[in-house]
N, C-alpha and C positions, 0 to 999 in steps of 0.2 A: 106619487107612483101608483096610488090605489081608487085616485080622484079624489082624495083628503084633502080640504083647503091647508095651504102650508102653515098657517098661524096652530090649528088645529092639531098638525103635524108635529108639530113642536112640543105642543104638550104632552101630546102620547107618547113622543121619544122619551122626556122628560120620566113622565111615569114610568113607565116600562122599566126605563134606565134607573129607577130607585127600587124599582121591587127588586130586577135581577140584582143590585147590590144589597136591600136588606136579605133577600134569600140566600146569597154568599155566604153573609157574614152569620147567618143564624144555623145554615147546613154546615157549612163548610169550617171555615174558621172559628167560631165559639167551639165548638167539638173539640177541636186539633189543640187548641189553648188551653182546653181542660185537660186533655192527657199529656200537655206539656210536649207537645211537637217540637221538633227542632228549626231552625231556622231553613233548613234545605228539607226536611220534612214538607214545611210551609208551601216554600218556593214551589217544590216538585206536584202540590198539589193544586196549586195555583194553575201551571203549567197544565194541568192535565184538563182541568177546568175550560181554559182557554181551547186546547183542541177538542173538546164534548161540547163545548157552543157553538163551535165555527160548523162541526158535523151538523148539530142538530139543525141551525138555520139552512144549513144545507138541503137536507134532509125536508127540512118543512117548507121552505118557500124556493129551491132549486137553484142551481147554479148561474142563472143567468142574473147580469147587473140589472138594476132598477132606476130610471133615472126620474129623479124628481124635479117637478114643474111648481109655478106659481111666482117665482121671485126673478124681474128683468136683470137678464144678465148683457152688460154691453162694456166698451173699453173706457177708461179714464184715463190723460195725459197730464200731469202735473211736468212740467220743465222733462226733464232726461225721465224720468219715471213714469212707468205705464202699470196698469193695474186694473183690475174688471169690482166691477158693483159691486161682485159676491167677497171679492178679496176686502174690499172696505168693509163689507158688514161685517167681515170675520174680525179685524180691527178694531170696529166699535163694541161688539158683543164681546171680546176676548179684555179688552183695559175696563169694561163696567164690569164683568164678574168679577175680575183680579179684584178692581177697588172696593166691591162690595163683598168681596169673601174676606179682605184683610180687616173691612172694618168689621163683619159679623167677627172675625176672632180675635180682635183688639178690643171690642167697647162690647161685648155681648156678655153674660152671665155662661152662656154654651160656650161662648169662642174661650174663653178664661178656662174652662174646665178642658175642653181641648187643648190648650196649650201647655196646661199643668200634667195631663196624662202622656202625651207625648213629652215633656222633659223630664217625669220622672214617676210611672204610672203606680209604685209601691207608695210614694209617699203620697200622692194624687189622693187615693183611697183612702188612706190613715186618716186624712183632713177630711174624710166624709163627700168624694166626687166617686158617682157609679162608673165604672169604667167599663162595665159592659154597655149601660147605655151611651157611653161617650163614644165607644166602638162603633155601635149600631147607628149613630146620628153623622159619623164620619162615611160612613158606608155608604149611607143616603143621599149625603149633601155631595158625597164627591160620584157617585153613580148617575147622578139627576146632571151632573154639569157634563160628564159622558157622552151621555143621551142628548144632548144639545150639541156637542163638541162634536157627534157623529151624524147630526141631522144639517148643520151647518157644513160639514165638508161632503157629505153627498148632491149639497147644491150645486157645486162646481163641478166633482168628480161624479161617481154614479153610487148607488148602495150595492152591496152584494157583501155576502160571509166573510170573505178574508179581506174586506178594506178597513178594518180596525189595526191591521198587523204592524205597520208603518207608522202609525202616529201613535201605539203605545210603546215601539222602541223609540221612537221619539221622546215620549213624555219621561222615559226612564231615564233614559239619555239627560233629558234637560234638568230635571230633577237635582242627578248628580250633579253638575255641571253648577247647579245654585245654590246645593246645599240639600242635604236631608232635614227637613222640617221648618222650611223659609220656602214661605209664600212669594214675596218677593226675590228671592235666591230663582225659584223655579221659572216666574214671569222672563227675569233675564237670561236664565238659562236656555228657556224658548228662544228667546231674541238672537243671543251669538250663535245659537246653534241653527236657525234659518237663515242668520245672514252670512253665517260660512258657507251653508250648502250652496243657495243662489249666488255667492260670489265666487266660489269653487266650479260653479255652473256656468258658469262664463268663460272658464278656458277650460276645463275637462267635460267628456260627455255625463249625460246627465246619469247612467248608471254607477256613478263613479258615489253618488251623494251618500249611500252609504258607510263608505269608507271614508271621507270626508268626517261624517258624523263621531265616528271612531277615533280618527285623529284628535280631532278639536279636542272628545274625552279624556284621551289618555294625557293629551297636554297639560291642562288642567287640574287634571288629579296630578298627575308630578309635580306642577309648581303646587295648587293649594287643595291638597290630598281631601281635604274638607267640604269642598266648593268653593265658588266666590262668594255667597253673603250666608255660609252656615250660621247658624244662631249660636251664642257664644255657648264654652264647653263644651262644646264637639270637636 
């Protein structure tokens, strides 16, 4: 959008995302945990940060959408299935990141610490796991992935201050569909949600996508309240 080469743009987006996540953890969530804020207070603080962040970006860069260039976009047809090169890139990058994230969580020391804190924070701290370091690491990694995802999304659409609203909502629904705390569950939830929205789009107008998403969420939560692939004990 500003004449920056695309690979450098991806790197900068990941770096800015990581910095934003670390800053949010240190300046917002960690102080809230220290005063033992309720889940509702934390949620409201998150919502306020989202609104403030969007407003800050709007003031800094203006309301106009920006186009990202540098990746060739053309159509691909495989039988009855049609998609673009950018959507193929999405799929490849998404599965590579999901596989790498799962391998890191299951087979690295940091991944073991993250899973321990997610399962039982108090017990994990008793056996020597530094909870605050784990929280910071999770925010850094997660926000880095968000920066990469946002750049991929802007390749097909445009970059704007409000571009993250639908992806954030879809991510929340996917996490609840798959089961909170399950990386494979989140991936499965995203696939279920995407298929439902696009198949529904064959017979319904596009503005029904949001309704379809919540119908799918409600149906799954009624049948399996913990999610499709919720970790044991939840």
